[in-house]
N, C-alpha and C positions, 0 to 999 in steps of 0.2 A: 727303213731298208737296212739290212745287215751288210757287213763288209763283203759277205759271200755273194750277195744277190746281183751285183752289177755284171760280173763276168765269170763264167766257169770254163775250165779247160781240162783236157785230158791228153795223154800221150799214147800213141799206138805204134809200138815198135820204134822205128827211127823217124816216124812221121809225127810232127807236132801239129795238133789241131786245136781250134778254138770254136766254142759256141758263143755267139754274140747275142746279148740280150738287147743292147741298144747299138745300132749300127753306126750312128754318127757321133758317138761320144768320144772325146779326146782320150787317147791312150795315156795311161799312167797319170791321169788327172786326179783330183782330190776325191772324186766320187767313184773311181775305179779301183779295184784291187784284185789281183790274181792270186789264188790260194794254191800253194803246193806244200810239199813236206817241209820245206825250209821255214815256213811261217804259220802253218796251220794251227799250232797250239795257241799261239798268241791271238790269232784271228778268232778261234773258237771261244776263247775267254772274253775278248772284247765284244763279240756278238751277243753275249749274255747281258750286256749293260742295258738297263740299270739294275738288273737282278744279279749283281755280283755278290759273292760271299764276303768280300772285303770292299771297303770304299776306295781302295787304292790298288794299283797294279804297276809292275815294272816290266818293261820290255827292253832287252839289251841285245846288242850284236854289233859287228864291225861296221865301219863306215861303208855306205853303199848297199847295205843289206835290205833297206826298205822300211826301217823302223819309223823314220819321220813321215813317210808316206802313210803308214798304218795310223800313226798319231793324227795326221791330217784327216783321214777318213773318220776316225772316231770323234774328232773334234766337231765335225759337221753334224754327226748324230747327237752328240751330247751338248752342243753349243759351248764347247770348252774354250777357255782363254789360254793361249800359249804364254808361258812365263819363263824368264831366265832367272837364275839365282840372283843376279844383280838387281833385278826389279824388286825381289822380296827383301833384299838387304837394304834397299834405299827408300822403300815406301812404308808408311804405316800399314801394319798387317790388315787392319779392318778395311782400309781403302781397297786392298786387293780383292776383297770379297764383294765389293759393290758390283751388282748386276750379273754376277757369275756364280754358278754352282758346281762347275766342273773345270778342271785345269790340266794342262800338260806342262810338266816341268822338265826343262832341259839343262844342259851344261853344269851338272853337279860337280864336275872337276874344278869349277871356279871357286869353290870353297877354300879359303886360305887360313882360317883361324878358328879356334874354339868359339869365339864370340859370334862369328858368322854361323857356325853350326847351331848355336843356341837360337838364333833368329829363325833358321829353317825348322828347327824342332818346334818352336812356338807356332809357326805357320801350320805345320803338320797337325799339331794337337788341336788347334782351333778349327781346322778343316774337318777333323774327325768329330769334334763336338757339334758342328753344324750339319753333320751327315752329308757333306759335299764329296765330290769325286776327284781323284787325282791319278793321272797316268804319268809315270816317270820314264824317261828314255835315257839309256846309258850305252856307252860303247863296249863295256865289258861287265862282267858280273860284279855283284856287290863286294865280294871278297877282295877284288882288286881296287876298290875305292878307298881312298885314305880318309877315314872318318875317325876322329879322336874322341868325340863325345859319346860315352857309352849309351846314354839314353837314345840318342839319335840312331846309333848303330842298331840298337835293339828294335826300335820302331821299324827301321828299314828292313831288317831281317824277317820281320813278321809279315811283310807284304808279299803276295803271290808274285813270282818272277818267271818270265818266259823268255827263252832265248830265241832269237831269229838268226838263223844261219846265213852264210853267204848265199846269194841267189844260185839255185841249182839250174840244170839245163832245162827242166820243165818250165820254170818261171821265166828265165831269160828268153827261151824260145817263144813262149807265149807272148811276152811283151814285144819281141821283135816282129812277130806276125801281126800283132795288133797295130804297131806303129806303121808298118807298111800298109795295112788295111785302111787305116785312117787317111793315108795319103792316096788311096785308090791305086795302089801299086800291087801287081800280081807277081809274086816271087815264089819260085819253086822251093820245095823243102830242102833240096840239096844245097841251095844257097844259104838257107837258115842254118843248117848244120855246119856248113863251111865257116860262117861267121862266128858261131858259138865256140868253135875250137880255136879261134884266132884273135878275137878282139877282147879288150878289157871287160871284165865281168862286173859291170856296174850299169845302173839305169841311165846315168848321164851319158856314158859312152854310147849306149844303144841309140839314144836320141840323136847324138852328133853323127853317128854313122849313117842312120837312116836318112837324116836331113841331107847329108852330103851326097849320098847315092841318089836321092830323089832329084836334087838340083842337077847333078851330072847327067842323069838319064834324060831329064827334060832338055837340057842344053844340047846333048848329042843325039837325042831321039833314039836312044838305045834301050833294049830290054835289059833288066838287071839279071845277069848271069854270073857264074863264078869267074870267068875271065874278065868280065867287066868290073866286078868287085875288086879283083886282084889289081887291076890297073888303076883304079880310082883311090883305093884305100891303102896305098903303100905305107903311109905313116901310122896307120892304125893296126895293121896286121902284125902278129907276133912272128 
């Protein structure tokens, strides 16, 4: 199953709509992903796995853009192991490759010295020799990464790189609708649009908001309307 196959969505004017393939699946879980213009190029490339032109790929974007979520979905398909730089620095390289052929590497900013960069370079070269796969996640593009070792910089620059932008209204609206849907809550589109303009634009914030509204609606036996949202979410609304 590709990243695109779990859920598809489209926008019609001011009305955000979703087509659900699996009605009971938990929203924004590891097997779900909603594809919009903010992430489509990264998703398109990852969907081609294992038929990549390169054995490695980089996805980058600001905190909360969904890159870790995409990495989680890809790791399910590829059976990849999540690695931190610290693990590569502390373990014998060959041990890291035991039982795995695919890897997700995070926290590149943890590199503090040329000696540490040499260890990462050794890991990368050995991974290529074995024809294994690597997905690197970064918060910004490579040009903003402090890498002093020329060989490592050169290797990284040769890897296909895909930017994930901050979540757009299509993506955030689709996630909101699905979060409400999973809790069997019927919410009008004007409520979705009201929330999109006022709450923090991150997936964690959406989860908190929907959970709080669900609990309050249940306690008060109220329908979720704009006045109700305004009264409950005073601390969340801009």
